[in-house]
Backbone as XML, in Angstrom:
<?xml version="1.0"?>
<chain id="A" units="angstrom">
  <residue number="1" name="MET">
    <atom name="N" x="0.741" y="-1.044" z="0.022"/>
    <atom name="CA" x="0.048" y="-0.132" z="0.125"/>
    <atom name="C" x="0.665" y="1.570" z="0.038"/>
  </residue>
  <residue number="2" name="LYS">
    <atom name="N" x="1.828" y="1.308" z="0.580"/>
    <atom name="CA" x="2.871" y="2.445" z="0.853"/>
    <atom name="C" x="3.201" y="2.717" z="-0.513"/>
  </residue>
  <residue number="3" name="LYS">
    <atom name="N" x="3.639" y="1.610" z="-1.469"/>
    <atom name="CA" x="4.186" y="1.780" z="-2.752"/>
    <atom name="C" x="3.111" y="2.610" z="-3.637"/>
  </residue>
  <residue number="4" name="PHE">
    <atom name="N" x="1.765" y="1.957" z="-3.261"/>
    <atom name="CA" x="1.022" y="2.629" z="-4.485"/>
    <atom name="C" x="0.393" y="4.090" z="-4.123"/>
  </residue>
  <residue number="5" name="PHE">
    <atom name="N" x="0.359" y="4.448" z="-2.848"/>
    <atom name="CA" x="0.317" y="5.748" z="-2.361"/>
    <atom name="C" x="1.572" y="6.960" z="-2.287"/>
  </residue>
  <residue number="6" name="ALA">
    <atom name="N" x="2.642" y="6.115" z="-2.500"/>
    <atom name="CA" x="3.758" y="7.191" z="-2.653"/>
    <atom name="C" x="3.698" y="8.018" z="-3.936"/>
  </residue>
  <residue number="7" name="GLY">
    <atom name="N" x="3.824" y="9.354" z="-3.231"/>
    <atom name="CA" x="3.821" y="10.456" z="-4.294"/>
    <atom name="C" x="2.623" y="11.053" z="-4.750"/>
  </residue>
  <residue number="8" name="LYS">
    <atom name="N" x="1.526" y="10.622" z="-3.992"/>
    <atom name="CA" x="0.338" y="10.932" z="-4.253"/>
    <atom name="C" x="-0.011" y="11.875" z="-3.176"/>
  </residue>
  <residue number="9" name="ARG">
    <atom name="N" x="-1.169" y="12.982" z="-3.376"/>
    <atom name="CA" x="-1.204" y="13.756" z="-2.320"/>
    <atom name="C" x="-2.355" y="13.295" z="-1.419"/>
  </residue>
  <residue number="10" name="VAL">
    <atom name="N" x="-2.362" y="12.192" z="-0.454"/>
    <atom name="CA" x="-3.015" y="11.634" z="0.156"/>
    <atom name="C" x="-2.548" y="11.246" z="1.483"/>
  </residue>
  <residue number="11" name="ASN">
    <atom name="N" x="-3.161" y="11.406" z="2.569"/>
    <atom name="CA" x="-2.854" y="10.793" z="4.225"/>
    <atom name="C" x="-3.956" y="9.596" z="4.089"/>
  </residue>
  <residue number="12" name="VAL">
    <atom name="N" x="-3.409" y="8.284" z="4.251"/>
    <atom name="CA" x="-3.942" y="6.805" z="4.685"/>
    <atom name="C" x="-3.850" y="6.793" z="5.925"/>
  </residue>
  <residue number="13" name="VAL">
    <atom name="N" x="-4.649" y="6.612" z="6.851"/>
    <atom name="CA" x="-4.827" y="6.388" z="8.138"/>
    <atom name="C" x="-5.691" y="4.979" z="8.569"/>
  </residue>
  <residue number="14" name="LEU">
    <atom name="N" x="-4.913" y="3.889" z="9.003"/>
    <atom name="CA" x="-5.339" y="2.603" z="9.620"/>
    <atom name="C" x="-5.443" y="2.394" z="10.662"/>
  </residue>
  <residue number="15" name="PRO">
    <atom name="N" x="-6.470" y="2.912" z="11.495"/>
    <atom name="CA" x="-6.673" y="2.615" z="12.966"/>
    <atom name="C" x="-6.700" y="1.167" z="13.182"/>
  </residue>
  <residue number="16" name="MET">
    <atom name="N" x="-6.140" y="0.653" z="14.144"/>
    <atom name="CA" x="-6.175" y="-0.864" z="14.545"/>
    <atom name="C" x="-7.064" y="-0.563" z="16.116"/>
  </residue>
  <residue number="17" name="GLY">
    <atom name="N" x="-7.708" y="-2.084" z="16.263"/>
    <atom name="CA" x="-8.372" y="-2.017" z="17.412"/>
    <atom name="C" x="-10.022" y="-2.037" z="17.598"/>
  </residue>
  <residue number="18" name="GLY">
    <atom name="N" x="-10.574" y="-1.878" z="18.525"/>
    <atom name="CA" x="-11.668" y="-1.537" z="18.753"/>
    <atom name="C" x="-12.591" y="-3.202" z="18.056"/>
  </residue>
  <residue number="19" name="ARG">
    <atom name="N" x="-11.986" y="-4.288" z="18.389"/>
    <atom name="CA" x="-12.689" y="-5.315" z="17.665"/>
    <atom name="C" x="-14.106" y="-5.555" z="18.348"/>
  </residue>
  <residue number="20" name="PHE">
    <atom name="N" x="-15.058" y="-6.086" z="16.953"/>
    <atom name="CA" x="-16.123" y="-6.579" z="17.446"/>
    <atom name="C" x="-17.149" y="-5.348" z="17.670"/>
  </residue>
  <residue number="21" name="SER">
    <atom name="N" x="-16.406" y="-4.303" z="17.885"/>
    <atom name="CA" x="-17.129" y="-2.717" z="18.099"/>
    <atom name="C" x="-18.355" y="-2.010" z="17.090"/>
  </residue>
  <residue number="22" name="MET">
    <atom name="N" x="-17.864" y="-2.563" z="15.841"/>
    <atom name="CA" x="-18.953" y="-2.375" z="15.079"/>
    <atom name="C" x="-18.804" y="-0.868" z="14.215"/>
  </residue>
  <residue number="23" name="MET">
    <atom name="N" x="-17.832" y="-0.086" z="15.024"/>
    <atom name="CA" x="-17.720" y="1.333" z="15.253"/>
    <atom name="C" x="-18.803" y="2.020" z="15.629"/>
  </residue>
  <residue number="24" name="THR">
    <atom name="N" x="-19.399" y="1.521" z="16.788"/>
    <atom name="CA" x="-20.592" y="2.313" z="17.327"/>
    <atom name="C" x="-19.994" y="3.004" z="18.555"/>
  </residue>
  <residue number="25" name="ASP">
    <atom name="N" x="-20.840" y="3.863" z="19.017"/>
    <atom name="CA" x="-20.895" y="4.656" z="20.225"/>
    <atom name="C" x="-21.745" y="3.623" z="21.278"/>
  </residue>
  <residue number="26" name="TRP">
    <atom name="N" x="-20.936" y="2.963" z="21.937"/>
    <atom name="CA" x="-21.447" y="1.842" z="22.985"/>
    <atom name="C" x="-22.961" y="2.681" z="23.972"/>
  </residue>
  <residue number="27" name="GLN">
    <atom name="N" x="-24.086" y="1.639" z="24.016"/>
    <atom name="CA" x="-25.104" y="2.318" z="24.998"/>
    <atom name="C" x="-24.778" y="2.289" z="26.219"/>
  </residue>
  <residue number="28" name="HIS">
    <atom name="N" x="-23.898" y="1.260" z="26.736"/>
    <atom name="CA" x="-23.797" y="1.044" z="28.161"/>
    <atom name="C" x="-22.339" y="0.693" z="28.558"/>
  </residue>
  <residue number="29" name="ARG">
    <atom name="N" x="-22.110" y="0.891" z="29.668"/>
    <atom name="CA" x="-20.501" y="1.042" z="30.018"/>
    <atom name="C" x="-20.483" y="-0.688" z="30.339"/>
  </residue>
  <residue number="30" name="ASP">
    <atom name="N" x="-19.072" y="-0.901" z="29.591"/>
    <atom name="CA" x="-18.532" y="-2.624" z="30.242"/>
    <atom name="C" x="-17.761" y="-2.443" z="31.320"/>
  </residue>
  <residue number="31" name="PRO">
    <atom name="N" x="-17.992" y="-3.085" z="32.203"/>
    <atom name="CA" x="-17.086" y="-3.330" z="33.271"/>
    <atom name="C" x="-15.397" y="-2.936" z="33.254"/>
  </residue>
  <residue number="32" name="ILE">
    <atom name="N" x="-14.951" y="-3.626" z="32.320"/>
    <atom name="CA" x="-13.456" y="-3.526" z="32.015"/>
    <atom name="C" x="-13.566" y="-2.468" z="30.926"/>
  </residue>
  <residue number="33" name="LEU">
    <atom name="N" x="-14.071" y="-2.212" z="29.869"/>
    <atom name="CA" x="-13.528" y="-1.685" z="28.791"/>
    <atom name="C" x="-14.068" y="-0.063" z="29.027"/>
  </residue>
  <residue number="34" name="GLY">
    <atom name="N" x="-15.190" y="0.091" z="29.739"/>
    <atom name="CA" x="-15.912" y="1.252" z="29.734"/>
    <atom name="C" x="-16.955" y="1.624" z="28.786"/>
  </residue>
  <residue number="35" name="ARG">
    <atom name="N" x="-17.116" y="2.746" z="28.707"/>
    <atom name="CA" x="-18.052" y="3.140" z="27.459"/>
    <atom name="C" x="-17.513" y="3.594" z="26.114"/>
  </residue>
  <residue number="36" name="ASN">
    <atom name="N" x="-17.195" y="2.511" z="25.542"/>
    <atom name="CA" x="-16.242" y="2.938" z="24.126"/>
    <atom name="C" x="-17.169" y="3.850" z="23.099"/>
  </residue>
  <residue number="37" name="GLN">
    <atom name="N" x="-16.470" y="4.781" z="22.617"/>
    <atom name="CA" x="-17.336" y="5.867" z="21.650"/>
    <atom name="C" x="-16.717" y="5.610" z="20.300"/>
  </residue>
  <residue number="38" name="TRP">
    <atom name="N" x="-16.839" y="4.644" z="19.360"/>
    <atom name="CA" x="-15.889" y="4.536" z="17.967"/>
    <atom name="C" x="-16.594" y="5.514" z="17.287"/>
  </residue>
  <residue number="39" name="GLN">
    <atom name="N" x="-17.700" y="5.566" z="17.170"/>
    <atom name="CA" x="-18.405" y="6.646" z="16.196"/>
    <atom name="C" x="-17.896" y="8.020" z="16.345"/>
  </residue>
  <residue number="40" name="THR">
    <atom name="N" x="-18.053" y="8.275" z="17.605"/>
    <atom name="CA" x="-17.605" y="9.689" z="17.856"/>
    <atom name="C" x="-15.966" y="9.659" z="17.825"/>
  </residue>
  <residue number="41" name="PHE">
    <atom name="N" x="-15.167" y="8.691" z="17.881"/>
    <atom name="CA" x="-13.862" y="8.738" z="17.560"/>
    <atom name="C" x="-13.653" y="8.825" z="16.028"/>
  </residue>
  <residue number="42" name="TYR">
    <atom name="N" x="-14.327" y="7.977" z="15.247"/>
    <atom name="CA" x="-13.870" y="7.952" z="13.755"/>
    <atom name="C" x="-14.477" y="9.238" z="13.010"/>
  </residue>
  <residue number="43" name="THR">
    <atom name="N" x="-15.483" y="9.919" z="13.375"/>
    <atom name="CA" x="-16.259" y="10.842" z="12.923"/>
    <atom name="C" x="-15.984" y="12.496" z="13.416"/>
  </residue>
  <residue number="44" name="ARG">
    <atom name="N" x="-15.376" y="12.707" z="14.492"/>
    <atom name="CA" x="-15.060" y="13.753" z="15.018"/>
    <atom name="C" x="-13.634" y="13.915" z="15.391"/>
  </residue>
  <residue number="45" name="GLU">
    <atom name="N" x="-13.345" y="12.943" z="16.592"/>
    <atom name="CA" x="-11.944" y="13.162" z="17.128"/>
    <atom name="C" x="-10.712" y="12.688" z="16.070"/>
  </residue>
  <residue number="46" name="LEU">
    <atom name="N" x="-10.637" y="11.873" z="15.316"/>
    <atom name="CA" x="-9.838" y="11.330" z="14.452"/>
    <atom name="C" x="-9.606" y="12.301" z="13.523"/>
  </residue>
  <residue number="47" name="PRO">
    <atom name="N" x="-10.546" y="12.754" z="12.594"/>
    <atom name="CA" x="-10.544" y="13.670" z="11.573"/>
    <atom name="C" x="-9.927" y="14.844" z="12.011"/>
  </residue>
  <residue number="48" name="GLN">
    <atom name="N" x="-10.483" y="15.477" z="13.317"/>
    <atom name="CA" x="-9.824" y="16.664" z="13.743"/>
    <atom name="C" x="-8.242" y="16.680" z="14.037"/>
  </residue>
  <residue number="49" name="ALA">
    <atom name="N" x="-7.987" y="15.501" z="14.765"/>
    <atom name="CA" x="-6.467" y="15.038" z="15.019"/>
    <atom name="C" x="-5.558" y="15.042" z="13.687"/>
  </residue>
  <residue number="50" name="ILE">
    <atom name="N" x="-6.109" y="14.607" z="12.807"/>
    <atom name="CA" x="-5.538" y="14.391" z="11.475"/>
    <atom name="C" x="-5.221" y="15.839" z="10.881"/>
  </residue>
  <residue number="51" name="ASP">
    <atom name="N" x="-6.232" y="16.535" z="10.665"/>
    <atom name="CA" x="-6.153" y="17.944" z="10.179"/>
    <atom name="C" x="-5.229" y="18.869" z="10.899"/>
  </residue>
  <residue number="52" name="ALA">
    <atom name="N" x="-5.156" y="18.615" z="12.225"/>
    <atom name="CA" x="-4.660" y="19.567" z="13.062"/>
    <atom name="C" x="-2.525" y="19.016" z="12.770"/>
  </residue>
  <residue number="53" name="THR">
    <atom name="N" x="-2.513" y="17.747" z="12.752"/>
    <atom name="CA" x="-1.464" y="17.220" z="12.516"/>
    <atom name="C" x="-0.690" y="17.306" z="11.097"/>
  </residue>
  <residue number="54" name="PHE">
    <atom name="N" x="-1.595" y="16.849" z="10.157"/>
    <atom name="CA" x="-1.011" y="17.458" z="8.598"/>
    <atom name="C" x="-1.667" y="18.379" z="7.992"/>
  </residue>
  <residue number="55" name="ALA">
    <atom name="N" x="-0.856" y="18.607" z="6.880"/>
    <atom name="CA" x="-1.503" y="19.517" z="5.913"/>
    <atom name="C" x="-2.474" y="18.971" z="5.139"/>
  </residue>
  <residue number="56" name="THR">
    <atom name="N" x="-3.896" y="19.054" z="5.316"/>
    <atom name="CA" x="-5.082" y="18.398" z="4.755"/>
    <atom name="C" x="-5.907" y="19.400" z="3.979"/>
  </residue>
  <residue number="57" name="SER">
    <atom name="N" x="-6.393" y="19.056" z="2.998"/>
    <atom name="CA" x="-7.872" y="19.671" z="2.512"/>
    <atom name="C" x="-8.762" y="19.786" z="3.165"/>
  </residue>
  <residue number="58" name="GLY">
    <atom name="N" x="-9.162" y="18.859" z="4.270"/>
    <atom name="CA" x="-10.310" y="18.827" z="4.881"/>
    <atom name="C" x="-11.217" y="17.952" z="4.317"/>
  </residue>
  <residue number="59" name="VAL">
    <atom name="N" x="-11.032" y="17.468" z="3.263"/>
    <atom name="CA" x="-11.744" y="16.213" z="2.516"/>
    <atom name="C" x="-11.582" y="14.975" z="2.904"/>
  </residue>
  <residue number="60" name="ASN">
    <atom name="N" x="-12.212" y="14.260" z="3.484"/>
    <atom name="CA" x="-12.424" y="12.978" z="4.022"/>
    <atom name="C" x="-12.908" y="12.041" z="3.608"/>
  </residue>
  <residue number="61" name="ALA">
    <atom name="N" x="-12.589" y="10.907" z="3.380"/>
    <atom name="CA" x="-13.053" y="9.567" z="2.383"/>
    <atom name="C" x="-12.988" y="8.274" z="3.677"/>
  </residue>
  <residue number="62" name="LEU">
    <atom name="N" x="-13.776" y="7.429" z="3.539"/>
    <atom name="CA" x="-13.682" y="6.563" z="4.174"/>
    <atom name="C" x="-13.674" y="4.981" z="3.766"/>
  </residue>
  <residue number="63" name="GLY">
    <atom name="N" x="-13.365" y="3.785" z="4.023"/>
    <atom name="CA" x="-13.178" y="2.680" z="3.297"/>
    <atom name="C" x="-13.329" y="1.555" z="4.335"/>
  </residue>
  <residue number="64" name="GLY">
    <atom name="N" x="-13.828" y="0.493" z="4.019"/>
    <atom name="CA" x="-14.277" y="-0.721" z="4.991"/>
    <atom name="C" x="-13.829" y="-2.056" z="4.211"/>
  </residue>
  <residue number="65" name="VAL">
    <atom name="N" x="-13.088" y="-2.915" z="4.628"/>
    <atom name="CA" x="-12.762" y="-4.097" z="4.274"/>
    <atom name="C" x="-13.601" y="-5.203" z="5.134"/>
  </residue>
  <residue number="66" name="SER">
    <atom name="N" x="-14.207" y="-6.235" z="4.553"/>
    <atom name="CA" x="-14.803" y="-7.242" z="5.153"/>
    <atom name="C" x="-15.596" y="-7.121" z="6.487"/>
  </residue>
  <residue number="67" name="MET">
    <atom name="N" x="-15.364" y="-7.236" z="7.769"/>
    <atom name="CA" x="-16.360" y="-6.926" z="8.557"/>
    <atom name="C" x="-16.626" y="-5.199" z="8.920"/>
  </residue>
  <residue number="68" name="SER">
    <atom name="N" x="-15.580" y="-4.630" z="8.495"/>
    <atom name="CA" x="-15.569" y="-3.225" z="8.714"/>
    <atom name="C" x="-16.154" y="-2.536" z="7.462"/>
  </residue>
  <residue number="69" name="ALA">
    <atom name="N" x="-16.514" y="-3.098" z="6.446"/>
    <atom name="CA" x="-17.411" y="-2.486" z="5.227"/>
    <atom name="C" x="-18.573" y="-2.003" z="5.608"/>
  </residue>
  <residue number="70" name="GLY">
    <atom name="N" x="-19.412" y="-2.689" z="6.199"/>
    <atom name="CA" x="-20.751" y="-2.305" z="6.570"/>
    <atom name="C" x="-20.595" y="-0.867" z="7.881"/>
  </residue>
  <residue number="71" name="PRO">
    <atom name="N" x="-19.892" y="-1.398" z="8.804"/>
    <atom name="CA" x="-19.638" y="0.007" z="9.546"/>
    <atom name="C" x="-19.336" y="0.948" z="9.079"/>
  </residue>
  <residue number="72" name="ALA">
    <atom name="N" x="-18.359" y="1.000" z="7.981"/>
    <atom name="CA" x="-17.802" y="2.229" z="7.348"/>
    <atom name="C" x="-19.049" y="3.046" z="6.658"/>
  </residue>
  <residue number="73" name="LEU">
    <atom name="N" x="-19.882" y="1.973" z="6.259"/>
    <atom name="CA" x="-21.023" y="2.732" z="5.163"/>
    <atom name="C" x="-22.076" y="3.494" z="6.280"/>
  </residue>
  <residue number="74" name="ASP">
    <atom name="N" x="-22.202" y="2.632" z="7.356"/>
    <atom name="CA" x="-23.024" y="3.193" z="8.581"/>
    <atom name="C" x="-22.337" y="4.660" z="9.158"/>
  </residue>
  <residue number="75" name="LEU">
    <atom name="N" x="-20.910" y="4.708" z="9.111"/>
    <atom name="CA" x="-20.234" y="5.778" z="9.511"/>
    <atom name="C" x="-20.625" y="6.981" z="8.624"/>
  </residue>
  <residue number="76" name="ALA">
    <atom name="N" x="-20.478" y="6.671" z="7.561"/>
    <atom name="CA" x="-20.825" y="7.817" z="6.477"/>
    <atom name="C" x="-22.216" y="8.067" z="6.489"/>
  </residue>
  <residue number="77" name="ILE">
    <atom name="N" x="-23.105" y="7.279" z="6.882"/>
    <atom name="CA" x="-24.408" y="7.773" z="7.116"/>
    <atom name="C" x="-24.713" y="8.507" z="8.069"/>
  </residue>
  <residue number="78" name="GLN">
    <atom name="N" x="-24.002" y="8.248" z="9.244"/>
    <atom name="CA" x="-24.166" y="8.631" z="10.684"/>
    <atom name="C" x="-23.682" y="10.091" z="10.637"/>
  </residue>
  <residue number="79" name="ALA">
    <atom name="N" x="-22.543" y="10.585" z="9.803"/>
    <atom name="CA" x="-21.756" y="11.787" z="9.856"/>
    <atom name="C" x="-21.742" y="12.196" z="8.217"/>
  </residue>
  <residue number="80" name="PRO">
    <atom name="N" x="-22.952" y="12.518" z="7.496"/>
    <atom name="CA" x="-22.763" y="12.903" z="5.980"/>
    <atom name="C" x="-21.930" y="14.096" z="5.562"/>
  </residue>
  <residue number="81" name="ARG">
    <atom name="N" x="-21.800" y="15.098" z="6.366"/>
    <atom name="CA" x="-21.209" y="16.182" z="6.106"/>
    <atom name="C" x="-19.591" y="15.849" z="6.382"/>
  </residue>
  <residue number="82" name="ARG">
    <atom name="N" x="-19.335" y="15.035" z="6.949"/>
    <atom name="CA" x="-17.715" y="14.460" z="7.127"/>
    <atom name="C" x="-17.052" y="13.632" z="6.126"/>
  </residue>
  <residue number="83" name="PHE">
    <atom name="N" x="-17.945" y="13.074" z="5.405"/>
    <atom name="CA" x="-16.839" y="11.963" z="4.321"/>
    <atom name="C" x="-17.886" y="12.345" z="3.008"/>
  </residue>
  <residue number="84" name="ARG">
    <atom name="N" x="-16.712" y="12.679" z="2.104"/>
    <atom name="CA" x="-17.201" y="12.996" z="0.870"/>
    <atom name="C" x="-17.281" y="11.847" z="0.118"/>
  </residue>
  <residue number="85" name="ALA">
    <atom name="N" x="-16.464" y="10.579" z="0.350"/>
    <atom name="CA" x="-16.891" y="9.305" z="-0.422"/>
    <atom name="C" x="-16.595" y="8.310" z="0.983"/>
  </residue>
  <residue number="86" name="VAL">
    <atom name="N" x="-17.253" y="7.040" z="0.239"/>
    <atom name="CA" x="-17.251" y="5.618" z="1.383"/>
    <atom name="C" x="-17.029" y="4.673" z="0.142"/>
  </residue>
  <residue number="87" name="ALA">
    <atom name="N" x="-16.199" y="3.971" z="0.853"/>
    <atom name="CA" x="-16.168" y="2.624" z="-0.278"/>
    <atom name="C" x="-16.204" y="1.264" z="0.822"/>
  </residue>
  <residue number="88" name="ALA">
    <atom name="N" x="-17.089" y="0.181" z="0.466"/>
    <atom name="CA" x="-16.885" y="-0.751" z="1.172"/>
    <atom name="C" x="-16.547" y="-2.173" z="0.112"/>
  </residue>
  <residue number="89" name="TYR">
    <atom name="N" x="-15.717" y="-2.818" z="0.718"/>
    <atom name="CA" x="-15.244" y="-3.998" z="-0.160"/>
    <atom name="C" x="-15.427" y="-5.526" z="0.453"/>
  </residue>
  <residue number="90" name="SER">
    <atom name="N" x="-15.899" y="-6.411" z="0.057"/>
    <atom name="CA" x="-16.232" y="-7.680" z="0.351"/>
    <atom name="C" x="-16.999" y="-7.654" z="1.697"/>
  </residue>
  <residue number="91" name="GLY">
    <atom name="N" x="-18.259" y="-6.872" z="1.649"/>
    <atom name="CA" x="-18.917" y="-6.475" z="2.824"/>
    <atom name="C" x="-19.611" y="-7.796" z="3.229"/>
  </residue>
</chain>
């Protein structure tokens, strides 16, 4: 992937973790993990951190592969002004 994006004007961010979360904000607190807020992280916190760290245009796109394909589409639906494009592969 590094080779493909080399020289292109794009930042690729691959968050890791949040297994089985479906990228949603949890309704209830887990005794060990607390109340995870993945949707908030992906739609508000992470884009702001990226924009503050890198020279960006503010244009965002989102993609998901396999089990993250459906949640990627859902994030785009939940935050329609945040993402200009969304892709789902092998959902």
